[in-house]
C-alpha positions in Angstrom: 8.2 13.7 -13.0 4.9 14.9 -11.4 4.3 14.3 -7.2 1.6 13.5 -5.0 1.7 14.3 -1.7 1.5 11.0 1.1 0.6 10.9 5.1 2.5 8.5 6.8 0.4 6.7 10.0 3.4 6.4 12.1 4.7 10.2 11.6 1.3 12.1 12.1 1.2 15.5 10.3 4.7 14.3 8.3 3.3 14.8 4.5 6.1 13.5 1.5 6.1 14.1 -1.8 6.3 10.9 -4.2 6.4 9.8 -7.5 3.2 10.2 -8.5 2.6 7.5 -11.5 4.1 4.8 -9.4 2.2 5.3 -6.0 -1.0 5.6 -8.5 -0.6 2.2 -9.7 0.7 0.9 -6.0 -2.1 2.3 -5.0 -4.2 0.5 -7.3 -2.9 -3.1 -7.2 -2.6 -2.6 -3.0 -6.5 -2.3 -2.8 -6.8 -4.6 -6.2 -5.2 -7.6 -4.0 -6.7 -5.9 -0.2 -9.2 -8.3 1.4 -12.8 -7.0 2.9 -12.7 -8.6 6.2 -10.4 -9.5 8.9 -7.8 -11.6 8.9 -6.3 -9.6 5.5 -3.2 -10.7 4.4 0.4 -10.5 5.7 3.5 -8.4 4.1 4.7 -11.2 2.0 1.0 -12.0 0.7 0.7 -9.3 -0.3 4.6 -8.6 -2.4 3.2 -11.6 -4.3 -0.1 -10.6 -5.1 1.0 -7.2 -6.3 3.7 -8.2 -8.5 1.4 -10.0 -10.8 -0.7 -6.8 -11.3 2.7 -3.5 -11.4 3.1 -2.3 -14.8 7.0 -3.1 -15.9 7.9 0.0 -17.1 7.1 1.3 -13.5 8.9 -1.6 -11.2 11.2 -3.2 -13.8 12.2 -6.8 -12.0 10.5 -5.5 -9.0 12.9 -3.1 -8.4 11.6 -1.0 -5.0 8.9 -2.8 -4.7 8.3 -3.5 -1.1 9.7 0.1 -0.6 6.5 1.4 -2.3 4.3 -1.3 -1.1 5.2 0.5 2.9 4.5 3.9 1.1 1.4 3.0 0.1 0.7 1.3 2.9 1.3 4.1 5.2 -0.6 6.6 3.8 -4.1 4.6 3.6 -3.3 3.8 7.2 -3.0 7.4 7.8 -6.2 7.7 5.3 -8.0 5.3 6.9 -8.9 3.3 4.2 -6.9 0.0 5.3 -6.9 -1.2 9.0 -3.3 -2.9 10.4 -4.6 -5.7 12.7 -3.2 -6.5 15.9 -1.8 -10.1 14.8 1.7 -11.7 14.2 2.5 -11.1 11.9 0.8 -7.6 11.0 -2.1 -8.2 8.6 -4.0 -5.6 6.9 -7.0 -5.6 5.1 -9.7 -2.8 3.9 -11.3 0.0 6.3 -15.2 -0.8 7.7 -15.3 2.3 5.2 -14.0 0.5 1.9 -16.2 -2.6 2.3 
């Protein structure tokens, strides 16, 4: 299994190695569903939209989708590719340089 290093916006400097195929599939789906501008999507909206885009071979019956959304979300936040809106509930959208 190939691994890829990911960052965590909540723990700067922390690097974790995760399954590369699952990460790449989730990242592609996450960026596809995330809007370019505020107000963005909340976690439930992201989850519902992503489920339709993920390969069944990597995420059978939606297994571990929530965990992988969080891994990708924290990594993309750390890389400043997505923005977390200061709203309740929390919402995310693509960072300005991604639009």
